Structures are given as C-alpha cells and as structure tokens.
N, C-alpha and C positions, 0 to 999 in steps of 0.2 A: 426419714425420722419424723415421728409424730410431734405435734405442736407442743404438747406437755413436756416432752423430752428436750426439745430445742429451748424452751423457756428455762428449765432447770439447769441446762448446760451453758447458759450465757456466760461467756468469759473464761470457761474452763479450756484447758489445753491451748490457750492463746499465748501464755507467757512461757516461751521455750527456754529461756535462760535458767530459771530456777524451778520451773514446774509448778509454780504457785497456782492453786485451784481457784482462788479469788484473784482476779486480774488486778494488778497494782494501780494505784493512783499516781499518775505522772504529773507533778505540779510544775515542771519546768516550762517557762515561756520561751526559752531559746535553746537551740540545739547546735552543738559544735560540728563544723564540717572538717573533720580531722584529716581526711585525705584530699581536701580541696573541693569536694563535691557534696551535694546534699544527701542526707540519709533517708530522705523522704519526709523529714520533719525539719521545718525551718523556723516557724514562728507559731505560737500556740493558737492564734486566731485562725490560722489556715488549717492546721491539723494538730491533733494531740492523740497519743496512743490509747489513752483510756476512752476518749470520745470516739475514736475509730471503732473500737470493739462494740460500743453501744450502737453506733450507726449501722455497722454491718448486721447486727442482731435484729434491729427493727426492720431493715430492708428484707431480710429473710422471712421474718414473721408475717409481713404484709404481702409478700410475693412480688416485691419490686426490685429494681436494679440497684438503687443506692439510697441510703438514708442520711439525714442531716439532723443534728441535735442543736436546739436553739435554747436561748435563755428563758423562754416562756412560751406558752401556747400562742399568745398574741404575737410574739416575735416570729414564730413559725409562719403564721398567716401573713404577716407583713412582709416577710422574706419572699413568700410565694407571689404575693401581689407585685413585688418588684420585677417580676418577669414581664409585666405589661407596661403600656405607655399611655401618655395623655390621649384622651379621646376614646379609650377602650371602655366597653360596656359589659356588665355582668348580670346574669339572672341568678337570683339568690332566694333561698328558702325564706318565706315570709315569717315563719316562726323560727327565731334565731337567737343565739346567745347575745345578750345585750352588749357585751364587750366587743363582739365582732361587728354588730350594728354600729357601735360608736366609731370603731376604726374605719369602717367603710364610709359612713355618712359625715363624720366630723373631722376626719383626717385625710383619707385618700381622695375624697371628693375635691379637696383643695388642690390636688395634683392632677386634676382632670379626668379621673376615673368616675364612672357613673354606674348606678346599681338600680335594678328593678326587682322588687320583692314580690314574689308570687307563691301561691300554694303549688308546690311541685308535684302534688298528687293529681293535679288537674292538667291534662295534656293541652287543653284549649288555652288555659292561662299561660302555659309555658310558650306555646306557639305565638300567642299574641305579644308576649314580651320580647320576642326575638327582633333585633334591630340589625341594620347593615354593619354596625360597628361592634356587635356583640362578639366577645372573644372567649367567654368562659361561663361556667355555671358553678356556683358554690353551694354545696349541699351539706346539710346535717340530716342524719337519719339513724335513729329517731331524733326528732328535733328537740331543742331545748327552749322552753320547758314542757311543751304539750305532747311530747312523745309521738308525734306524727311520723309514720313510716313511709319513706319514699321508695318507689320501685327503682332501685339503682340501675338494674340491668336495662330497663326500658329507657330511662333518662340518658344513660350512657350511649345506648344505640342511637337515639335521636340526636344527641350532641355530636356524635361521630359523623353523622350525615351532614351536619351543619359546619363541621370543621372547628368545633369548640373544645376548649380544654375543660375537663371536669375535675373539680377539686372537691374532695369529700373529707369532712371532719368526722373522724371515726372515734372521737374521745369516749362517747357513751358506750360503744360496743367493744372496742379494742379488737385487735386481730384474733383474740381467742374466740369471739363470737362472729365477727364479720370481717371480710377482706375486700374492700371496695375495688382494689386494683384488679382482682380476678373477675369482677363483674363489669369491668370496662372503664373505670375511672383512670385518670392520668396521674393524679397526685393525691396523696393522703396526708392529712395533718392531724396532730394530736396535741391536746393539752396534756402532756405527760405528767403534769402535777397531779392529775386525777388517778384513774385506775392503774395506769402503768407504774407510777411511783407507789401508790397504794397506801401510804402511811402518813400523809399530810406533813411531810418533812422536806420536800424538795420541789423547787419551782423549775419547770422545764417544758420544752415543746419539741415535737419531732415532726419531720417531713420525710415522706418516702416518694420517690419518683419512679414511674413505670419504665421509662426508657433512658438510655445512656445520654442522648443528646439533651433531653430535658434536665437530667441530673447535672450535667455540666453547666447549664445556664443557672440552675439554682445554686450550685457551688460558687459561681462567680458572684452572684448577688449576696449570698450569705457572707462570704469573705470580705466583700467590699463594704458592707454595712456593719460587720462585726457582731452579728446576732448569734453568737455561738455559746454553747454551754460549757461551764467550767469543769475541770477534771473531777473534783470531789462530787459535784452534783451528778456527773455522768456515772460515777461509781455507785452512788446512792440509787440512781434510777435502775441500773442493772441489777442491783441487789433486790429491789422491789419487784422487778419483772420476773425474777426467778419463781416467785410464788403466785404469779398472775392466774394461772389455771385454777388453783385451789380457791383463791379468793373470789374469782368471778363465778364459780359454781355456787359458793355460799351467798354471795351478793344476790344472785338471781333467785336462789331458793327463798331467801328472806323476802325479797321484793315481791315475788308472786304471792306469798302468804299474806304480806302486809296489804297488797292491792286487794286481795279477796276480802280481808277484814274490813278495810276502809269502804269498800263497795257496799258492805252490809250495814255500815254504821249510820245511825239515825241522824247524826249531825253533819254528815258528808253528802254533798250534792252530786259530785261526779268524780270519778277516778280515771286517770290517764295512765295506762300501762299497755304496752303493745299486745300482750296476750288477751286483753279484754276487748280489743278492737278486732272484729273478724277480718276486715280487709288488711290491717297491718299485720296481724298474726299470719295470714296466708302468705304474704310477701316474705316475712322473716323465716317462715317454715321452709320456703323454697331457696332463699338467698343467704341465710345465716344459720347459726347453730344455737341460737338462744334469743332471749328478749332483754337481757341486761338487768342492771340493778337500780334503775332510776324510776321513780313514780312521781306523778303530780296529782293533786286533788284539790277540789274546791269545797270549802266549808259552806254552810247554808247562810251564814251571816258574817259580813266583813267585820262587824264589831267584835266577833269572837276571836279574831286573829291575834291581837296583842295579848289577850288573856291565855289563849292556847300556848303561845310561844313562851310566855313567862312561867307556865306550869310544867313544862317539859323537865324531866328529871334525868333521863338517860341520854336521850337524843339531844345533840348540841344544835342550837340555833346559830348558824354561821353561813358564810357565802359559798364555800367550796363543795366538793363532792368526790366520790370515788375512793375514800380512805376506808380503813377497817372499821372506823367509828361511824355510826349513823349520824348524818348531818341533815338539818332541815333549813331550807332557805325560803324567804319571802320575796319572790322575784320583783314585785312592784316597787320595793324600796331598796333592793340589793342588786341582783344580777342584771335587772332590766331597768334600773332607775334612769339611765340615759336615753331610753326609748320614750318618745313623747307619749303622754297618757292616751291620746286619741288613737295612736297606732297600737299601743298595748291592748286597749279595749277591743279594737278591731280584730286583733290576732288571737284574742282569748286570754291574754295575760292580765286578768282583772285583779281587783283588790281582795278577792276571796281565794286566790290561787296560792297554793303552797307546793314546794318541790322537796321531795324526800330522797336522799341517797341512802339506800339500805346498806347498813354495815354487816359485819359478820358476828354480831352478838347473838345470844340465844333469842329465838323468835318470841318466846313468851314474855321476855322482859321488854321487847320493843312493842309488842301488842299492848301490854299493860300500860306502858308509858303513854302511847298515843291515846288510848281509851280514857285514862284518868285526866289527861290534859284537855281533851275535848269535852269531857263531862264537867270539869271545873270551869272551863270557859263558858259553857252553857249556863251553869249556875250563876256565875258572875255577871252575865249579861241578861239574866232573867228569861232565858230561852227554855221553853217547856218541852 
C-alpha cells in the first residue's frame, strides 16, 4: 500500500463494533475487568484505544516496530533520553532547535548526561567527538534553523560500528519525505505539533522505535513518567495526518518558489534551503523524496528585522511551524533564545537570520507579502 493511501486510511476499519470510518475518541481513564481479567486496557496512562491507533499508524509510516504518542515533542525527546543513565555521552548536531539544546544543557546535564555539539556533516569532527562513554547520536536533518543536510546513511553506518544508538528528529521532513529508520537510525522523534498535526491546533510528540526490545524499554519509560498524549489530541493528530501528503507537496512547492524569490531579492544576504545547497541536495536526492517546506534567510541589516516583522500582512510572526498558515520566526529572540549568544553566532544563528515555514496559501500572496515587508523595512531604516 502506498504512503498516500496509508495516510488517508488512518483509523479506518479499526472500529469493528460499529464500522465507524472515523475512529472514536475514548475518553475513559479506567477499564472494567468484567471477567476478572484485563481487556488489554487497564489505565489510560498505559494504553488508550485512540492513542493505540495513532501509535500503530506512525510506526507503519516510519517503517518501525512500535510507535509512542507523547504530550509534546519535547516530552518525546525526554522520554527517549530516559533510556540512558548518568555518565552517558552524546554527539549532537551543532545546529539544533533551541528547545532541544535547553533540555540537553540545562536539564539533562544535571542528571549526569553530557553532550558534544558538532557539525555532523564533517566526519573528522564526529570522530573527534567520540568518547569511551559515548552512547548515542542525536541528529536533525535538515537542521533547525540553518537547513544543513546530514548524510544519515553514512552517520548510521559509522554509529553502528561504534555500537551507538542513533536518534533522528524527523520533524521537518516527516515520513512523507524521509524515513530515517530505513537509513539505519534506531529511533525517530517528531514534534507532531508541526507538520503531522498541520493545523496549529494540537500539541503532541511521537516516537518510533526500530526494534521490539528497544520499543519495550521506551514503553517502560513513557509509562513510568506519564508523558502520554490524551485521546482527543490523538484523534486530532490522526485527522491532520490524513492530509499530510497533500499538504507536504504544497508546502514544498511554495518553499522552493519562495527560496528562489528570496535568493534574488536585493535586501536578502543569504537563503538556506536544501535544494539551493548542492551537497545537501545530492544527499536528499539519494536518501529522501523532497526538500521540505522550511526556509531560513538572512537580511542584509539587522536593523531591518523589527520593521520587516511589523510590516508582514499575510505571514504570521510566531514561534511554531508546519501549519497550513505561513509562519515566520526570529530565532535569536524566539526558538533559540536559550542558546548563549556566542554559541548562536558560532553556529550561524545571528541577529539577521529569519526562519520561514511556507504554508499552503497562493504563492503570489506570499511573495507579495515578503517583498512589501522587506521594502518597507528598507525605507524605514534608510537602506538604499
């Protein structure tokens, strides 16, 4: 069955009692043991019928053994990190979502985990970061927000030789464009709030494990800490995922056109989009089915940024991404505010950088909005 069909059919033919096409929302937190034994459902934190369907669906879509639905993307990452113990070390993408950086450096470091941030495109840096206590690699590809593309297959092959667990954040690409488990990763995580939900109306995280034994360990951690997704949010997420294929096609189409437009604009210094980077494009052409809907770009003058943001009419200035509406973020003060300024500058997240999540609106309206906002910012700052 093709991916588009599997997405559209999420939840159908699962409710055998009534034949409901849309799988019901089961709100019950407790389940009666009428014959003196468990029905397979005991308490909602451990299992819920609605959540089960969602978890089965994401596991199939990612090509894994089992899926787990969490209360947020950060809850999903925190759950996975619960597999490890004090003293364990991780190699991590240097260009990383600020919330993940905050979790690693300001929370998990207090529990004895340590992290080395490197450019995972550079094999020498990766080799140098390896320590006797290294237990895993955490990858974003493309990275957030600079859209750096990692050779997942090469990293996974190297990690396997070292006995390391590879954890891949697939939020930007989704299983529609990329399936890290099929390239050798052990665990995939998603902020399902983003493209999988797709409508900026549900907060959720997802985990998919490649092997049964690993899945059992994740299940134990998730149940123990209670980082589970509620039934209504599970249903909302399934509803959003049904249209993922259609949405991702449009997101990518608009992103490519916007990236091309911004690359030609007199007030834009640099555009970051995978298809514009020959090395990144080559990797994705071999390992994925597209380039995604995320773009970052640098304006020529940081003083233009507040005026540009204030003059946007269609695109919303906000922190999230992946919804049908186009959203624009200023990483330095929003998503990456908890990353020290010196590290932001070193990694390229400077005060001229903006991140754009291309929505599904008409491309002419998006181009017009960006153009007028940039030109207004130039006028208001005296830029010729």
